[in-house]
Residue, then its C-alpha position, 0 to 999 in steps of 0.5 A: x583718837x586713842x587706838x591703844x588697848x585698855x588696861x584690862x586688855x593689856x592685863x589680859x595680854x600679860x596673863x596670856x603671855x605668862x600662860x603661854x611662856x609656861x605651857x607653850x614653849x618652842x619645845x612643844x612646837x618641836x614635838x609637833x615638828x619632829x613627829x609626822x603623826x602629830x597635826x597639833x599639840x593636843x596638850x597645849x590645845x586642851x589647856x587653851x580650851x580650859x582657859x576659855x579663849x575659844x569663846x572670847x568673841x562668841x556671845x554669851x547666849x551661845x556659850x562664849x565669853x562675849x568679850x569682843x574683837x579687841x580681846x581676841x586681837x590681844x590673844x592673837x598677838x600672844x599666840x603668834x609670839x608663842x608659835x602656838x601649834x594648835x588649830x586656834x586660828x582656823x577655828x576662831x578667826x575663820x570658822x567662828x567669825x564666818x559663822x557669826x557673820x553669815x549663820x542663822x540664829x539656829x545655826x549659831x545656836x547649834x554650833x557656836x557653843x561647841x566651838x567655845x567648849x572645844x568640841x568643835x574644831x573648825x576650818x575654812x575651805x575656799x582654795x581649790x589649788x594654786x592661786x587665790x580662790x576666785x568665786x567665778x571659777x569654783x568647781x566645788x558645787x552645791x545642789x541645795x542639800x549636798x556638796x561635791x568637789x575638792x578643796x586643797x589646801x585646807x588649813x587644819x582640815x585634817x583635824x577639823x570637825x566642821x568646815x565652812x566651804x566656798x562653793x558654786x551654786x547655780x551661776x553664783x557662789x555661796x557659803x555652806x556649813x559641812x560636818x566633816x565627821x559625816x558621810x561623803x567626806x574624805x581627807x588626806x594630809x598635805x605636807x607643807x613647809x610648816x608642819x606645826x600648822x597642818x593642812x589637808x585635801x578634802x574631797x566631798x562626794x554629795x556631803x550633806x551641807x547647810x547654806x550660810x546666808x542667801x544663795x549667791x552671797x558667797x563672794x561678798x561673804x568670803x571677802x567679809x570673812x577674809x577682812x576679819x581674819x586678816x586683822x587677826x592673822x596680822x596680830x599673830x604675825x606681829x607677835x611673831x615679829x616681836x619675838x624675833x626682835x627680842x631673840x635677836x637683841x638678846x643674842x646680840x648682847x650675849x654673843x661675843x666676837x673679838x672681845x666685845x658683844x656683836x651688838x656693838x657692831x654697826x651692821x648688827x645695830x642696823x639690822x635690829x633698828x630696821x626690824x624695830x621700824x618695820x614692827x612698829x609700822x606693822x603695829x600701827x596698822x594692826x591697831x587701826x585694823x583692830x579699831x575697824x574690826x571692833x567697830x565694824x567701820x566702813x574702813x575695814x577693807x582698807x584697814x585689814x589690807x594695810x594691817x595684813x601687808x605691814x604685818x606680813x612684811x614685818x614678820x618675814x623680815x624679822x624672821x630672816x634678820x633673826x637668822x642673820x643676827x645669829x650667824x652660822x648658828x641661826x641656820x642650824x636645826x637646834x636653834x629656834x630661828x627656823x621655827x619663826x621663819x617657817x611660820x612667817x612664810x606660811x602666814x604670809x600666804x594664808x588668807x591670800x598672798x601679799x599680792x592679793x592684799x595689795x590689789x585689795x588695798x588699791x581697790x578699797x582706796x579707789x572706791x573711797x576716793x571715788x565716793 
């Protein structure tokens, strides 16, 4: 079986890289990092909207391009490589995917066109504090028409116009759609290690909401959305890990010590080789996840968990070793190494920490073996 991307998909990736190399440099990332009043880079965001990337996987009848999940995976890798400081992941991987999965035809028709045009910025609100969200322990409630409770931290919750919220309804859990610009919503920015991907605390006080899917389906829908988002996040992490290896290799070739490039030292060679191996392991798992996502295969839960784990390990390791390869310069503010380290640490816990995905992988394999 051939898991590689098609020539058209590779062309899309190459063109996306050219665009991001020109329009989304690390200087754009620093403009957000150095400005406490900026939650994202609006200039980059507007250009991403103009490129039509928000509608990549949205069906044409809802205003999107109708391309599919594989093309979205290609773009995710390039967005990760560029450390794009925009609410793309929250809007596309979580909100749009969740709405397409659980929304009614009327809900999709009302909201998805706005996602494709950039008028709607989405987020996914499940967490209620430290630890992985447990549908059985939710305190945010839904009475059939309105939501009351608190969600924190919510990625891009400070700039989002709409949210999908995991809530308690009766004795079970449900998903609801909330217009964050409406009444009953209060938002407070939350500081994190990675300010270029903003977070917020959102408080709901009888905020009007619409249920997505049936009552009590929230737990299963939440797991399904996390599986889909995990594959796309893994491609972002893969893009960041690849960029770290490129930066470390380039520096090892140009930095001289004792009259020779440091890349000639065995210790540096081993670092680069280890980064390459972990990146390739992550890539193979990401491709498997992309196949499962695009075909809606029964293997998606295990493929998503494997991709998530391998990509999280690869990006963290590559960002760390990139700093070490740069030596003392790698620890300075002026060198870009810390930008990748910050993003690697953040993405490793977004949508669940590695421990959560290890447990999911074990459960998926146990169920598969028991069948």
